[in-house]
C-alpha positions as CSV (number, residue, x, y, z in Angstrom):
1,M,-48.8,8.8,-48.9
2,P,-51.8,8.3,-46.5
3,T,-51.7,10.3,-43.3
4,Y,-53.6,9.0,-40.3
5,D,-54.6,11.4,-37.5
6,L,-54.9,9.5,-34.2
7,A,-55.7,10.4,-30.6
8,C,-54.5,8.5,-27.5
9,V,-57.2,7.2,-25.3
10,S,-55.0,7.4,-22.2
11,C,-53.3,10.8,-22.4
12,Q,-55.4,12.4,-25.1
13,A,-52.3,13.3,-27.1
14,G,-52.9,13.8,-30.8
15,F,-50.4,12.4,-33.4
16,E,-50.0,11.6,-37.1
17,V,-48.9,8.4,-38.7
18,F,-47.5,8.3,-42.3
19,L,-47.8,4.9,-44.0
20,T,-47.8,3.4,-47.4
21,R,-50.3,0.8,-46.4
22,F,-53.5,0.6,-44.3
23,L,-53.4,1.4,-40.6
24,R,-52.8,-1.7,-38.4
25,D,-53.4,-2.1,-34.6
26,S,-49.6,-2.1,-34.1
27,D,-49.5,1.4,-35.5
28,R,-52.0,2.7,-32.9
29,V,-49.3,3.2,-30.2
30,C,-49.0,6.6,-28.6
31,P,-45.5,8.1,-29.0
32,D,-46.0,10.1,-25.7
33,C,-47.2,7.5,-23.2
34,G,-46.8,4.2,-25.1
35,A,-50.4,3.2,-24.7
36,S,-52.0,1.2,-27.5
37,G,-55.4,1.4,-29.1
38,A,-55.4,5.1,-30.2
39,T,-58.5,6.1,-32.0
40,T,-58.6,7.4,-35.6
41,L,-59.8,11.0,-35.9
42,V,-62.1,11.9,-38.8
43,T,-60.3,14.5,-40.9
44,G,-60.4,15.6,-44.5
45,F,-59.0,18.1,-47.0
46,I,-60.4,21.0,-49.0
47,T,-59.6,21.8,-52.5
48,K,-60.3,25.1,-54.1
49,R,-61.9,25.0,-57.5
50,P,-63.6,27.8,-59.4
51,P,-67.4,27.4,-59.4
52,R,-69.0,25.8,-62.5
53,T,-70.9,28.4,-64.4
54,S,-72.2,26.2,-67.2
55,P,-72.4,22.4,-67.6
56,E,-69.5,21.0,-69.6
57,P,-70.4,18.7,-72.5
58,R,-69.5,15.1,-72.0
59,I,-68.6,12.9,-74.9
60,T,-68.8,9.2,-74.4
61,G,-67.7,6.4,-76.7
62,F,-66.0,7.0,-80.0
63,A,-68.4,9.8,-81.2
64,G,-66.3,10.1,-84.4
65,K,-63.2,11.1,-82.5
66,G,-60.7,8.7,-84.1
67,C,-59.0,5.6,-82.7
68,C,-59.7,6.0,-79.0
69,G,-62.7,8.3,-78.5
70,G,-60.6,11.5,-78.5
71,A,-58.3,10.5,-75.7
72,C,-55.3,10.5,-78.1
73,N,-56.1,14.0,-79.3
74,H,-56.7,12.9,-82.9
């Protein structure tokens, strides 16, 4: 479910909106003061993955791997 981090332009309060669709203007209403037009904050996420020590081989196409290019584990 997408999370949108917003900041109110009137009272500077920060708040989150959880939606199953894109953010609309009607969703940009501050829950603290009721002002509309809150701005979207740029946020992100970090994933931890081990560093790559060697390039992994990439097989494309069928490459002699059966019916579906190896995707069906045959």
